[in-house]
C-alpha positions as CSV (number, residue, x, y, z in Angstrom):
1,X,107.6,26.7,-127.5
2,X,109.4,27.0,-131.0
3,X,107.9,26.8,-134.5
4,X,109.2,24.7,-137.5
5,X,108.3,24.2,-141.1
6,X,108.5,20.8,-142.5
7,X,108.4,20.1,-146.1
8,X,107.3,16.6,-146.8
9,X,107.6,14.5,-149.9
10,X,105.3,11.6,-151.0
11,X,105.4,10.2,-147.4
12,X,103.3,13.0,-146.2
13,X,100.3,10.9,-145.3
14,X,102.3,8.1,-143.5
15,X,104.2,10.8,-141.7
16,X,101.2,12.4,-140.4
17,X,99.3,9.1,-139.7
18,X,102.3,7.6,-137.9
19,X,103.2,10.9,-136.2
20,X,106.8,11.0,-137.3
21,X,109.5,13.2,-138.7
22,X,112.6,11.4,-139.6
23,X,116.0,12.3,-141.1
24,X,119.5,10.9,-141.5
25,X,123.1,12.1,-142.0
26,X,123.7,13.6,-145.6
27,X,125.9,11.7,-147.8
28,X,128.1,14.8,-148.4
29,X,128.3,15.4,-144.7
30,X,126.2,18.6,-144.7
31,X,125.2,19.1,-141.0
32,X,122.0,21.0,-142.0
33,X,119.9,17.8,-141.5
34,X,120.8,17.7,-137.8
35,X,118.4,20.5,-137.2
36,X,115.9,17.8,-136.4
37,X,117.6,17.4,-133.0
38,X,116.7,20.9,-132.2
39,X,112.9,20.0,-131.9
40,X,111.6,19.9,-128.4
41,X,108.5,18.6,-126.7
42,X,105.7,21.2,-127.2
43,X,107.1,22.7,-130.3
44,X,104.7,23.5,-133.2
45,X,105.3,22.0,-136.7
46,X,103.7,23.2,-139.9
47,X,103.4,20.2,-142.2
48,X,103.7,21.2,-145.8
49,X,103.0,19.1,-148.9
50,X,102.8,21.3,-152.0
51,X,101.1,23.6,-152.5
52,X,99.6,23.8,-149.1
53,X,100.4,23.6,-145.4
54,X,98.1,20.7,-144.8
55,X,98.4,20.0,-141.2
56,X,99.8,21.5,-137.9
57,X,101.5,19.2,-135.5
58,X,102.9,19.4,-131.9
59,X,106.1,17.6,-131.0
60,X,105.5,15.0,-128.3
61,X,109.0,13.7,-127.8
62,X,112.4,14.9,-128.8
63,X,114.7,13.1,-131.1
64,X,115.9,9.5,-130.7
65,X,118.2,7.4,-132.8
66,X,116.0,5.3,-135.2
67,X,116.1,3.1,-138.3
68,X,114.4,4.5,-141.3
69,X,110.6,4.2,-140.9
70,X,108.4,2.8,-143.5
71,X,107.4,5.4,-146.1
72,X,110.6,7.3,-146.0
73,X,112.1,7.1,-149.4
74,X,116.0,6.4,-149.4
75,X,118.1,8.5,-151.7
76,X,121.4,7.6,-153.2
77,X,124.1,6.8,-150.7
78,X,122.0,7.7,-147.6
79,X,122.3,5.6,-144.4
80,X,119.3,3.7,-143.1
81,X,120.1,5.0,-139.4
82,X,118.9,8.3,-138.5
83,X,116.9,10.3,-136.1
84,X,113.2,10.0,-135.3
85,X,110.9,12.8,-133.7
86,X,107.4,11.9,-132.6
87,X,104.5,14.3,-133.2
88,X,100.9,14.4,-132.9
89,X,98.4,16.4,-135.4
90,X,96.9,19.5,-133.9
91,X,94.9,20.3,-137.0
92,X,94.6,18.4,-140.4
93,X,93.0,18.9,-143.8
94,X,94.2,22.5,-144.1
95,X,94.7,24.4,-147.3
96,X,97.1,27.2,-146.4
97,X,98.7,27.9,-149.8
98,X,102.3,28.4,-149.9
99,X,101.9,31.8,-151.6
100,X,100.2,33.0,-148.4
101,X,102.7,31.4,-146.2
102,X,105.5,33.1,-148.2
103,X,104.1,36.4,-147.5
104,X,104.1,35.7,-143.9
105,X,107.5,34.3,-143.6
106,X,110.9,35.8,-144.6
107,X,112.5,35.1,-147.9
108,X,116.1,33.5,-148.0
109,X,118.3,32.4,-145.2
110,X,117.2,29.6,-143.1
111,X,113.6,30.0,-143.8
112,X,111.5,27.7,-145.8
113,X,111.3,29.8,-149.0
114,X,114.0,31.3,-151.2
115,X,114.5,34.9,-152.3
116,X,112.1,34.3,-155.0
117,X,109.3,33.0,-152.7
118,X,109.6,29.5,-153.9
119,X,110.0,26.6,-151.4
120,X,113.7,26.0,-150.5
121,X,115.1,22.6,-150.9
122,X,115.3,22.1,-147.2
123,X,113.4,19.4,-145.0
124,X,113.2,21.5,-141.7
125,X,113.2,25.3,-141.4
126,X,113.1,27.4,-138.1
127,X,110.4,30.0,-138.1
128,X,110.3,33.0,-135.8
129,X,107.7,33.2,-132.9
130,X,105.9,36.1,-135.0
131,X,106.0,33.9,-138.2
132,X,104.6,30.9,-136.2
133,X,101.9,32.9,-134.5
134,X,100.8,34.5,-137.6
135,X,100.7,31.3,-139.7
136,X,98.6,29.7,-136.9
137,X,96.2,32.7,-136.9
138,X,96.0,32.5,-140.7
139,X,95.2,28.8,-140.5
140,X,92.4,29.6,-137.7
141,X,94.2,27.2,-135.3
142,X,94.7,28.1,-131.6
143,X,98.3,27.5,-130.3
144,X,98.8,25.0,-127.6
145,X,99.6,26.0,-124.1
146,X,103.2,25.4,-122.8
147,X,102.1,25.1,-118.9
148,X,99.6,23.4,-116.8
149,X,98.9,26.6,-114.8
150,X,96.9,28.1,-117.6
151,X,93.2,28.2,-116.5
152,X,91.8,29.5,-119.7
153,X,93.5,27.0,-122.0
154,X,94.2,23.2,-121.9
155,X,96.5,21.8,-119.3
156,X,100.1,21.5,-120.3
157,X,99.7,17.5,-120.2
158,X,97.9,17.7,-123.5
159,X,101.0,19.1,-125.2
160,X,103.5,16.4,-124.7
161,X,103.4,15.1,-121.2
162,X,100.7,12.6,-121.9
163,X,99.0,11.2,-125.0
164,X,96.8,14.1,-126.4
165,X,93.0,13.6,-126.4
166,X,92.0,13.6,-130.1
167,X,88.4,14.1,-129.3
168,X,89.2,17.1,-127.1
169,X,91.6,18.5,-129.9
170,X,88.7,18.2,-132.4
171,X,86.2,19.8,-130.1
172,X,88.4,22.8,-129.6
173,X,89.0,23.3,-133.3
174,X,85.2,23.3,-133.9
175,X,84.6,25.7,-131.0
176,X,87.4,28.1,-132.5
177,X,85.8,28.1,-135.9
178,X,82.3,28.7,-134.6
179,X,83.6,31.6,-132.4
180,X,85.6,33.2,-135.1
181,X,82.7,33.1,-137.6
182,X,80.3,34.6,-135.3
183,X,82.6,37.3,-133.8
184,X,84.2,38.3,-137.1
185,X,80.9,38.2,-139.0
186,X,82.8,38.1,-142.3
187,X,85.0,41.2,-141.6
188,X,88.7,41.0,-142.8
189,X,89.9,43.4,-140.0
190,X,88.4,44.0,-136.5
191,X,89.5,45.6,-133.3
192,X,91.1,43.6,-130.4
193,X,88.6,43.8,-127.4
194,X,91.4,44.6,-125.0
195,X,93.9,47.1,-126.7
196,X,91.3,48.5,-129.2
197,X,93.7,48.3,-132.1
198,X,92.5,47.2,-135.5
199,X,94.0,43.9,-136.9
200,X,93.7,41.6,-139.9
201,X,91.6,38.6,-139.0
202,X,94.5,36.2,-139.1
203,X,96.0,38.1,-136.1
204,X,92.9,37.9,-133.9
205,X,92.0,34.9,-131.7
206,X,88.6,34.1,-130.7
207,X,88.9,33.0,-127.1
208,X,86.5,32.1,-124.2
209,X,86.2,34.8,-121.4
210,X,85.7,32.4,-118.7
211,X,88.5,29.7,-118.5
212,X,87.5,26.8,-121.0
213,X,87.9,24.1,-118.4
214,X,85.3,25.8,-116.2
215,X,82.7,26.1,-119.0
216,X,79.9,23.6,-119.8
217,X,79.2,22.6,-123.4
218,X,76.7,25.6,-123.9
219,X,79.0,28.2,-122.4
220,X,81.9,27.0,-124.7
221,X,79.8,27.7,-127.9
222,X,78.1,30.8,-126.4
223,X,79.9,33.6,-128.6
224,X,77.4,36.4,-127.3
225,X,78.2,35.9,-123.6
226,X,81.5,34.1,-123.2
227,X,83.8,34.9,-126.2
228,X,85.8,37.9,-127.5
229,X,88.6,38.7,-130.2
230,X,92.0,39.4,-128.7
231,X,95.1,40.1,-130.8
232,X,97.8,37.5,-131.2
233,X,100.5,40.4,-130.6
234,X,100.2,40.2,-126.9
235,X,96.7,40.9,-125.5
236,X,95.6,37.2,-125.9
237,X,98.6,35.9,-123.9
238,X,98.2,38.6,-121.2
239,X,94.6,37.7,-120.5
240,X,95.2,34.0,-121.0
241,X,97.8,33.9,-118.1
242,X,95.8,36.3,-115.9
243,X,98.3,39.4,-116.0
244,X,95.1,41.3,-116.9
245,X,91.6,41.0,-115.8
246,X,88.3,42.9,-116.6
247,X,86.7,44.7,-113.7
248,X,82.9,45.0,-112.9
249,X,82.5,48.1,-115.1
250,X,84.4,46.8,-117.9
251,X,87.8,48.5,-116.9
252,X,90.9,46.6,-117.5
253,X,92.8,45.8,-114.2
254,X,96.1,44.3,-113.3
255,X,95.8,40.7,-112.3
256,X,98.7,38.2,-111.7
257,X,101.8,39.9,-110.6
258,X,104.2,40.6,-113.6
259,X,107.6,38.7,-113.4
260,X,109.5,40.9,-115.7
261,X,109.7,44.7,-116.6
262,X,108.5,43.9,-120.2
263,X,105.4,42.3,-119.0
264,X,104.7,44.9,-116.4
265,X,105.0,47.6,-119.1
266,X,102.7,45.7,-121.3
267,X,100.1,45.4,-118.6
268,X,100.5,49.1,-117.5
269,X,99.8,50.2,-121.1
270,X,96.3,48.4,-121.0
271,X,95.3,49.0,-117.3
272,X,92.6,51.8,-117.1
273,X,91.3,51.0,-120.6
274,X,87.8,49.7,-121.4
275,X,87.3,46.3,-122.7
276,X,85.1,46.4,-125.7
277,X,83.6,43.1,-125.3
278,X,82.1,44.0,-121.8
279,X,78.4,44.4,-121.7
280,X,75.4,43.0,-119.7
281,X,75.6,39.7,-121.6
282,X,79.4,39.0,-120.9
283,X,79.5,40.6,-117.4
284,X,79.2,37.3,-115.6
285,X,81.8,35.5,-117.6
286,X,84.4,38.3,-116.9
287,X,83.5,38.2,-113.2
288,X,84.0,34.4,-113.0
289,X,87.5,34.8,-114.9
290,X,88.5,37.4,-112.4
291,X,87.7,35.2,-109.4
292,X,89.5,32.2,-110.8
293,X,92.5,34.2,-111.9
294,X,93.0,36.2,-108.6
295,X,91.9,33.6,-105.9
296,X,94.9,31.6,-104.5
297,X,95.5,28.4,-106.3
298,X,95.9,25.2,-104.4
Protein backbone atom coordinates (compact mmCIF):
# COMPACT_ATOMS: atom_id res chain seq x y z
CA UNK A 1 0.00 0.00 0.00
CA UNK A 2 1.33 3.43 -0.98
CA UNK A 3 0.09 6.87 0.03
CA UNK A 4 -0.54 9.82 -2.29
CA UNK A 5 -1.49 13.48 -1.95
CA UNK A 6 -3.74 14.89 -4.69
CA UNK A 7 -4.30 18.65 -4.98
CA UNK A 8 -7.67 19.22 -6.65
CA UNK A 9 -8.91 22.35 -8.34
CA UNK A 10 -12.50 23.42 -8.85
CA UNK A 11 -13.38 19.90 -10.03
CA UNK A 12 -12.99 18.50 -6.50
CA UNK A 13 -16.66 17.61 -6.01
CA UNK A 14 -17.08 15.93 -9.38
CA UNK A 15 -13.81 14.03 -8.92
CA UNK A 16 -14.99 12.67 -5.57
CA UNK A 17 -18.54 12.00 -6.73
CA UNK A 18 -17.37 10.21 -9.89
CA UNK A 19 -14.40 8.52 -8.20
CA UNK A 20 -11.78 9.72 -10.69
CA UNK A 21 -8.27 11.06 -10.91
CA UNK A 22 -7.21 12.20 -14.38
CA UNK A 23 -4.14 13.74 -15.92
CA UNK A 24 -2.64 14.19 -19.37
CA UNK A 25 0.77 14.88 -20.91
CA UNK A 26 2.12 18.35 -20.18
CA UNK A 27 2.43 20.69 -23.19
CA UNK A 28 6.08 21.31 -22.32
CA UNK A 29 6.85 17.58 -22.20
CA UNK A 30 7.43 17.48 -18.44
CA UNK A 31 7.05 13.82 -17.42
CA UNK A 32 6.04 14.68 -13.83
CA UNK A 33 2.36 14.21 -14.65
CA UNK A 34 2.97 10.55 -15.46
CA UNK A 35 3.25 9.83 -11.74
CA UNK A 36 -0.48 9.02 -11.95
CA UNK A 37 0.57 5.76 -13.61
CA UNK A 38 2.27 4.68 -10.37
CA UNK A 39 -0.97 4.51 -8.40
CA UNK A 40 -2.06 0.94 -7.72
CA UNK A 41 -5.18 -0.80 -6.48
CA UNK A 42 -5.43 -0.45 -2.70
CA UNK A 43 -3.31 2.72 -2.46
CA UNK A 44 -4.60 5.51 -0.22
CA UNK A 45 -5.19 9.03 -1.59
CA UNK A 46 -5.51 12.22 0.46
CA UNK A 47 -7.84 14.50 -1.49
CA UNK A 48 -6.87 18.14 -0.89
CA UNK A 49 -8.89 21.17 -1.92
CA UNK A 50 -7.61 24.25 -0.10
CA UNK A 51 -7.32 24.81 2.69
CA UNK A 52 -8.25 21.28 3.81
CA UNK A 53 -7.76 17.62 3.13
CA UNK A 54 -11.47 17.08 2.56
CA UNK A 55 -11.58 13.37 1.75
CA UNK A 56 -9.50 10.21 1.83
CA UNK A 57 -9.95 7.69 -0.97
CA UNK A 58 -8.72 4.24 -1.92
CA UNK A 59 -7.63 3.37 -5.46
CA UNK A 60 -9.86 0.67 -6.97
CA UNK A 61 -8.16 0.32 -10.37
CA UNK A 62 -4.81 1.36 -11.79
CA UNK A 63 -4.59 3.79 -14.69
CA UNK A 64 -6.09 3.36 -18.12
CA UNK A 65 -6.09 5.51 -21.23
CA UNK A 66 -9.08 7.85 -21.16
CA UNK A 67 -10.44 11.04 -22.69
CA UNK A 68 -10.82 14.06 -20.44
CA UNK A 69 -13.74 13.44 -18.01
CA UNK A 70 -16.44 16.02 -17.48
CA UNK A 71 -15.39 18.62 -14.93
CA UNK A 72 -11.65 18.49 -15.67
CA UNK A 73 -10.75 21.97 -16.89
CA UNK A 74 -8.63 22.16 -20.03
CA UNK A 75 -5.53 24.37 -19.91
CA UNK A 76 -3.84 25.98 -22.89
CA UNK A 77 -2.37 23.48 -25.41
CA UNK A 78 -3.29 20.46 -23.30
CA UNK A 79 -4.47 17.32 -25.10
CA UNK A 80 -7.88 15.79 -24.39
CA UNK A 81 -6.48 12.28 -24.14
CA UNK A 82 -4.83 11.21 -20.91
CA UNK A 83 -4.82 8.71 -18.05
CA UNK A 84 -7.66 7.88 -15.65
CA UNK A 85 -7.47 6.23 -12.22
CA UNK A 86 -10.61 5.03 -10.43
CA UNK A 87 -11.05 5.66 -6.70
CA UNK A 88 -13.64 5.22 -3.98
CA UNK A 89 -14.03 7.56 -0.96
CA UNK A 90 -13.00 6.11 2.38
CA UNK A 91 -13.94 9.25 4.32
CA UNK A 92 -15.51 12.55 3.26
CA UNK A 93 -16.35 15.93 4.80
CA UNK A 94 -13.00 16.12 6.55
CA UNK A 95 -11.29 19.34 7.63
CA UNK A 96 -7.64 18.47 8.07
CA UNK A 97 -6.02 21.88 7.60
CA UNK A 98 -3.03 22.24 5.28
CA UNK A 99 -0.96 23.78 8.08
CA UNK A 100 -1.31 20.62 10.15
CA UNK A 101 -0.63 18.49 7.09
CA UNK A 102 2.48 20.55 6.35
CA UNK A 103 3.72 19.87 9.89
CA UNK A 104 3.43 16.13 9.24
CA UNK A 105 4.89 15.95 5.73
CA UNK A 106 8.39 16.81 4.55
CA UNK A 107 9.01 20.23 3.01
CA UNK A 108 10.32 20.55 -0.53
CA UNK A 109 11.35 17.80 -2.92
CA UNK A 110 8.58 15.61 -4.34
CA UNK A 111 6.18 16.26 -1.45
CA UNK A 112 2.95 18.28 -1.48
CA UNK A 113 4.48 21.38 0.16
CA UNK A 114 7.37 23.62 -0.78
CA UNK A 115 10.19 24.68 1.53
CA UNK A 116 8.03 27.54 2.85
CA UNK A 117 5.26 25.12 3.85
CA UNK A 118 2.95 26.29 1.07
CA UNK A 119 1.16 23.88 -1.31
CA UNK A 120 3.39 22.93 -4.23
CA UNK A 121 2.12 23.45 -7.77
CA UNK A 122 1.82 19.71 -8.27
CA UNK A 123 -1.25 17.54 -8.90
CA UNK A 124 -0.06 14.26 -7.37
CA UNK A 125 2.69 13.87 -4.75
CA UNK A 126 4.06 10.71 -3.20
CA UNK A 127 3.98 10.38 0.59
CA UNK A 128 6.09 8.11 2.76
CA UNK A 129 4.41 5.31 4.72
CA UNK A 130 5.08 7.21 7.94
CA UNK A 131 3.51 10.41 6.56
CA UNK A 132 0.49 8.52 5.25
CA UNK A 133 -0.11 6.71 8.53
CA UNK A 134 0.23 9.90 10.56
CA UNK A 135 -2.16 11.79 8.29
CA UNK A 136 -4.69 8.96 8.61
CA UNK A 137 -4.34 9.03 12.38
CA UNK A 138 -4.69 12.82 12.43
CA UNK A 139 -7.90 12.52 10.39
CA UNK A 140 -9.20 9.74 12.67
CA UNK A 141 -9.53 7.33 9.75
CA UNK A 142 -8.60 3.66 9.93
CA UNK A 143 -6.35 2.45 7.12
CA UNK A 144 -7.73 -0.20 4.78
CA UNK A 145 -6.36 -3.71 5.01
CA UNK A 146 -4.40 -5.10 2.07
CA UNK A 147 -5.16 -8.80 2.46
CA UNK A 148 -8.19 -11.01 2.91
CA UNK A 149 -6.36 -12.95 5.64
CA UNK A 150 -6.83 -10.24 8.26
CA UNK A 151 -9.43 -11.44 10.74
CA UNK A 152 -9.61 -8.24 12.72
CA UNK A 153 -10.09 -5.88 9.80
CA UNK A 154 -12.17 -5.90 6.64
CA UNK A 155 -11.62 -8.53 3.97
CA UNK A 156 -9.25 -7.48 1.23
CA UNK A 157 -12.07 -7.55 -1.31
CA UNK A 158 -13.40 -4.30 0.13
CA UNK A 159 -10.23 -2.51 -0.89
CA UNK A 160 -10.25 -3.04 -4.62
CA UNK A 161 -11.14 -6.59 -5.66
CA UNK A 162 -14.87 -5.87 -5.51
CA UNK A 163 -17.02 -2.77 -5.23
CA UNK A 164 -16.67 -1.30 -1.71
CA UNK A 165 -19.76 -1.41 0.49
CA UNK A 166 -20.56 2.22 1.31
CA UNK A 167 -22.79 1.26 4.22
CA UNK A 168 -20.04 -0.83 5.79
CA UNK A 169 -17.43 1.91 5.36
CA UNK A 170 -19.72 4.46 6.98
CA UNK A 171 -20.44 2.12 9.89
CA UNK A 172 -16.73 1.55 10.52
CA UNK A 173 -16.03 5.30 10.54
CA UNK A 174 -18.77 5.79 13.12
CA UNK A 175 -17.41 2.95 15.25
CA UNK A 176 -13.89 4.38 15.09
CA UNK A 177 -15.06 7.84 16.16
CA UNK A 178 -17.10 6.36 19.04
CA UNK A 179 -14.25 4.17 20.28
CA UNK A 180 -11.66 6.96 20.04
CA UNK A 181 -13.87 9.40 21.92
CA UNK A 182 -14.46 7.01 24.80
CA UNK A 183 -10.96 5.55 25.00
CA UNK A 184 -9.12 8.87 24.74
CA UNK A 185 -11.59 10.79 26.94
CA UNK A 186 -10.29 14.12 25.70
CA UNK A 187 -6.60 13.33 26.26
CA UNK A 188 -4.10 14.72 23.79
CA UNK A 189 -1.64 11.91 24.57
CA UNK A 190 -2.17 8.38 25.87
CA UNK A 191 -0.21 5.14 26.21
CA UNK A 192 -0.33 2.28 23.72
CA UNK A 193 -2.00 -0.69 25.45
CA UNK A 194 0.67 -3.07 24.13
CA UNK A 195 4.08 -1.36 24.26
CA UNK A 196 3.12 1.12 26.99
CA UNK A 197 4.78 4.06 25.25
CA UNK A 198 3.08 7.46 25.38
CA UNK A 199 1.91 8.81 21.99
CA UNK A 200 -0.04 11.80 20.69
CA UNK A 201 -3.65 10.92 19.95
CA UNK A 202 -3.08 11.10 16.19
CA UNK A 203 -0.72 8.11 16.40
CA UNK A 204 -3.12 5.93 18.37
CA UNK A 205 -5.68 3.65 16.73
CA UNK A 206 -8.87 2.62 18.50
CA UNK A 207 -9.38 -0.98 17.49
CA UNK A 208 -11.52 -3.93 18.42
CA UNK A 209 -9.93 -6.61 20.60
CA UNK A 210 -11.98 -9.38 19.06
CA UNK A 211 -11.88 -9.53 15.24
CA UNK A 212 -14.50 -7.15 13.92
CA UNK A 213 -16.23 -9.63 11.57
CA UNK A 214 -16.80 -11.90 14.58
CA UNK A 215 -18.47 -9.15 16.64
CA UNK A 216 -22.16 -8.41 16.81
CA UNK A 217 -23.41 -4.81 16.66
CA UNK A 218 -23.31 -4.39 20.43
CA UNK A 219 -19.76 -5.73 20.71
CA UNK A 220 -18.51 -3.40 17.97
CA UNK A 221 -19.53 -0.36 20.01
CA UNK A 222 -18.45 -1.78 23.39
CA UNK A 223 -15.40 0.32 24.21
CA UNK A 224 -15.19 -1.01 27.78
CA UNK A 225 -15.03 -4.73 26.91
CA UNK A 226 -13.87 -4.95 23.31
CA UNK A 227 -11.56 -2.08 22.38
CA UNK A 228 -8.10 -0.70 23.09
CA UNK A 229 -5.70 1.98 21.92
CA UNK A 230 -2.65 0.73 20.02
CA UNK A 231 0.09 2.74 18.35
CA UNK A 232 0.31 3.16 14.59
CA UNK A 233 4.08 2.69 14.77
CA UNK A 234 3.89 -1.09 14.91
CA UNK A 235 1.80 -2.52 17.72
CA UNK A 236 -1.52 -2.15 15.93
CA UNK A 237 -0.26 -4.05 12.87
CA UNK A 238 1.38 -6.80 14.96
CA UNK A 239 -1.88 -7.39 16.84
CA UNK A 240 -3.99 -6.95 13.70
CA UNK A 241 -2.18 -9.70 11.84
CA UNK A 242 -1.94 -12.02 14.82
CA UNK A 243 1.82 -11.84 15.36
CA UNK A 244 1.06 -11.16 19.02
CA UNK A 245 -1.86 -12.20 21.21
CA UNK A 246 -2.79 -11.53 24.82
CA UNK A 247 -2.74 -14.49 27.23
CA UNK A 248 -5.21 -15.42 29.99
CA UNK A 249 -3.42 -13.32 32.59
CA UNK A 250 -2.88 -10.30 30.33
CA UNK A 251 0.64 -11.22 29.27
CA UNK A 252 1.67 -10.56 25.67
CA UNK A 253 2.53 -13.76 23.80
CA UNK A 254 3.83 -14.64 20.34
CA UNK A 255 1.10 -15.62 17.89
CA UNK A 256 1.51 -16.25 14.17
CA UNK A 257 5.03 -17.15 13.06
CA UNK A 258 7.11 -14.15 12.01
CA UNK A 259 8.27 -14.36 8.38
CA UNK A 260 11.21 -11.94 8.66
CA UNK A 261 13.87 -11.10 11.27
CA UNK A 262 12.47 -7.56 11.61
CA UNK A 263 9.01 -8.81 12.55
CA UNK A 264 10.52 -11.44 14.86
CA UNK A 265 12.52 -8.74 16.68
CA UNK A 266 9.44 -6.52 17.03
CA UNK A 267 7.46 -9.43 18.51
CA UNK A 268 10.25 -10.37 20.90
CA UNK A 269 10.38 -6.79 22.20
CA UNK A 270 6.75 -7.08 23.31
CA UNK A 271 6.49 -10.71 24.46
CA UNK A 272 6.36 -11.02 28.23
CA UNK A 273 4.98 -7.54 28.75
CA UNK A 274 1.55 -6.86 30.20
CA UNK A 275 -1.31 -5.52 28.09
CA UNK A 276 -2.69 -2.45 29.83
CA UNK A 277 -6.13 -3.01 28.30
CA UNK A 278 -6.52 -6.44 29.92
CA UNK A 279 -8.98 -6.66 32.82
CA UNK A 280 -12.03 -8.64 33.88
CA UNK A 281 -14.15 -6.84 31.30
CA UNK A 282 -11.86 -7.45 28.30
CA UNK A 283 -10.62 -10.96 29.18
CA UNK A 284 -13.27 -12.75 27.11
CA UNK A 285 -12.59 -10.66 24.00
CA UNK A 286 -8.85 -11.30 24.25
CA UNK A 287 -9.50 -15.04 24.68
CA UNK A 288 -11.69 -15.12 21.57
CA UNK A 289 -9.11 -13.17 19.56
CA UNK A 290 -6.41 -15.60 20.71
CA UNK A 291 -8.49 -18.59 19.68
CA UNK A 292 -9.23 -17.18 16.23
CA UNK A 293 -5.66 -16.11 15.55
CA UNK A 294 -4.02 -19.35 16.67
CA UNK A 295 -6.43 -22.00 15.43
CA UNK A 296 -5.69 -23.45 11.98
CA UNK A 297 -7.47 -21.55 9.20
CA UNK A 298 -9.42 -23.52 6.56
